[in-house]
N, C-alpha and C positions, 0 to 999 in steps of 0.2 A: 466561646462557641466553636465547635470544630467544623471544618470545611467538609462539604459533601464529597464523597468519593466520586471520581469521574472515570469514564472510559474514553480513550483516544483511539482513533483508527487512522493509521499512517500508511499511505500507499506509495510504493515505488512505482511510478508511472511506466518505467521501462519494463519492469516485471509484469505489470498488468498487460502491456502490449504483447509480451512473449506468451503469456497465458492465453490471451485471446487467440493467438495463432495456434497454440497447442490444442485448445478445445474447439477451435474453428468457429468461435462465436464470441461476440461481446457478452459480458455478463453484468448483472446488476450489483454494483458495489454496495448500494443501500441494503439490499436483501442479505448480502454476504455479511455485512456488519451486524445486522439484526440477528441472523442465525448464529453467528460466532459469539455474539454477546448474550446468548441464552434468551433470545426473544425480547431484549430490551434495546431501545435506541441508544446509539453512542452520543456522547456529549460533544465531541469535536471530530470531524473527519477532514483530513488534509491529503490532497493528491499532489505529489511532487513530480514535476516534469522538467525536462531539459530539451529545449527546442534548438536544433542545430542550424535551421535556416527557415526562410519564409515559406518554402514549399511544405515543410513539416508543420509549421505553425498553421498553415491553411488546412492541412489534412486533419489536424487535431482540434480545430476550432469547434466543430459540432460536439465532440466529446467534452471539451471544456465548458461549453454552454450547458450541456446536460448535467455535468457535475455541479456547476454553480446553481442551476435551477433546483437541484436536489440537495442543496445544503452543504456541499463540499467546498472547502477553501482550496484554491489551486495556487501552488507556489512553484517557483523555479525561475530560471533565467533564460532569456532569449539571447543568443550570441549575435553580436553585431557583424555585418558583412565583413569578411576577411579576417575576423578574429578567430584564432585557433580554438577549437572546441576540446574541452576535457572529455575524453572518451569514456572514462569509467568512474563511478562512485560519486558523482556530483550530487545526485539525489540522496545518496546514503548519508552524506555529511549533513544535509538539511534535515533529514529524518532524525539523525542522532542529536543534533542541537535542539530541535523542537521537543523531542522526547524528554531530554534532560531538563529543559526549561519549563515544560508544561506539566509534567507528571510529578506527583508527590506520593509519599508512602501511603499505601492502601489503594492507590489507583490501579487501573488496568490499561496496558498499552497493547493494542493489536496492530501487527505490522504485516502488510502484504509485501513480501520480498523473498529472496532466496539466497542472497549473497553472504558468504561466510565473513565478509568484512564487518558485518553487523554484530558479530559475536561479542566483542567488548561492550557494546551498548547493552545488549541483552543481559550480560553478566552484571554490569553496573546498575541497571534498573532493578534486577532481582536483589542485589546487595542493599538497595534502598527500599526493599519491601514493596516493589511495584511489580504486579503480575504481568507477565509477558506472554502473549499469544502470537504464534507465527501462523500466517495464512499463506499457503502455497500448494504445491502438489509434488508427489513422487512419480506421477504418471506423465513424465516428460523426459526429454533427453537430459543427460547429466548437466549440461551447461545451463539449463532452465530449472530443473528440479531443485527443491529445497536442499540446501547443504546439510549434511548430517551434523556438522559442528553447530550450525544455527539451531537445528531441531533440538539438540541436546541442551543448548543454552536457554531455550524457551521453557516456560512452565507447561504450555499446551501447544500442540500442533494440530491445525485443522487442514486436512487434505481436501482440496476443492473437487477432485475427481468424482467422489461419490455423490456430491451435492450439486454438480454443475447443472444438471437438469432443472433444479429448482431456481437457479440463478440466471438462466438464459433470458435475454430480453426478447420481447415480441418485436417483430419487424417495425411496427409503428413506434415503439419506444426506443429503438436502437439508436445510439449516437453513432453517426457515421465517422469513420476515420481511415 
């Protein structure tokens, strides 16, 4: 008996933070997953974060609570006091490992990210007949906008700018951060 195809939604928390700043609003990742997956719920949703200190952990606590309440798994590490923090790509390594371990041929992996460092992952997934959807925007400064290399490596690109109005959270639903 063959396994049911699944859709994974993997979120680089750093990119989500940047997009919230660009769009000047938090947005509903559940709705984004549903819209990007053609009106079908995703099978797994994982939010990757890297907390540099207690102040950031406290600032993110409401968001993490909202994510967990809405069925997202939250992964990442909190750095110990005095421990040097990796500045770049920590979340990307976790995303790559999980994508390669969890997805199988015929599955779909949707990734909210923009960093060109993910291009080898996207290429590997496509080589294994795993559909890759990149979720990001071009309506942002170059440091935040989706990398052209990453967009080319994806099967599909969903630009959040045209749909952000559908994704904005009501003030009562908004996770503070």
